[in-house]
C-alpha positions in Angstrom: -3.6 -12.0 35.1 -4.0 -8.2 34.2 -0.4 -8.4 33.4 -1.0 -11.1 30.4 -4.1 -9.5 29.2 -2.3 -6.1 28.9 0.4 -8.1 26.8 -2.1 -9.9 24.6 -3.4 -6.5 23.8 -0.3 -5.3 22.8 0.5 -2.9 26.0 3.7 -4.7 27.0 7.0 -3.0 25.9 8.1 -5.5 23.2 4.8 -5.2 21.1 4.9 -1.4 21.3 8.5 -1.7 20.2 7.8 -3.9 17.5 4.9 -1.9 16.3 7.1 1.3 16.2 9.5 -1.0 14.0 6.7 -2.0 11.7 5.2 1.4 11.3 8.4 3.0 10.4 8.9 0.1 7.8 5.4 1.0 6.4 6.2 4.6 6.5 9.5 4.1 4.5 8.0 1.7 1.7 4.9 4.4 1.4 7.5 7.1 0.9 9.2 5.4 -1.5 6.2 4.8 -3.5 5.0 8.1 -3.1 8.3 9.4 -4.7 7.9 7.0 -7.8 4.3 7.8 -8.3 5.1 11.6 -7.8 7.7 11.4 -10.5 5.0 9.4 -12.6 2.9 12.4 -12.3 5.5 15.0 -13.4 6.1 12.8 -16.4 2.3 12.6 -17.2 2.3 8.9 -16.7 0.3 8.9 -13.5 -3.0 10.8 -12.9 -2.4 14.2 -11.3 -5.5 14.8 -9.8 -4.8 12.8 -6.7 -2.5 13.1 -4.3 0.9 11.1 -4.9 0.7 9.9 -0.9 -3.2 8.7 -1.3 -1.9 6.9 -4.7 0.9 5.4 -2.7 -1.1 4.2 0.2 -3.6 2.3 -2.7 -0.5 0.8 -4.1 0.9 -0.4 -0.8 -2.5 -1.5 0.5 -3.2 -3.7 -2.8 0.3 -5.1 -2.5 -0.2 -6.4 1.3 -3.5 -7.5 0.4 -2.5 -9.4 -2.3 0.5 -10.8 0.2 -2.4 -12.0 2.4 -4.7 -13.2 -0.1 -1.9 -15.5 -1.8 -1.9 -17.4 1.6 -5.4 -18.4 1.4 -6.4 -18.4 -2.2 -4.6 -19.6 -5.3 -6.8 -18.0 -7.8 -4.3 -16.0 -10.3 -7.1 -14.0 -12.2 -8.4 -12.5 -9.1 -4.9 -11.3 -8.1 -4.5 -10.2 -11.6 -7.4 -8.2 -11.6 -6.6 -6.6 -8.6 -3.3 -5.5 -9.8 -4.9 -4.2 -13.0 -7.3 -2.2 -11.0 -4.5 -0.9 -9.0 -2.4 0.2 -12.1 -5.7 1.7 -13.8 -6.3 3.8 -10.7 -2.6 5.2 -11.2 -3.0 5.5 -14.9 -3.1 9.1 -16.2 -6.4 9.8 -18.5 -5.7 9.2 -21.9 -5.8 12.3 -24.2 -7.8 12.5 -27.2 -6.0 12.7 -30.6 -6.5 16.1 -32.2 
């Protein structure tokens, strides 16, 4: 019984291996997004006052959140507002015309 409870909590060897694979995948995706964000920051397209990794995590969280929500709701407007808010968070502040 104790062995079964351990496995349910992710304490068995297989869940730990799966967790490592999932974590590596998340890390690779985050690194790829961070690279793109850093390039956008260098080009002045994305805000430079926030760390590229922080912005990458925000984009990644929004993406996975939208994937989960799309399975339980079909409100396109909600999804689009989340995408817009995420893009707004990335955008470099507009500069005033001289």
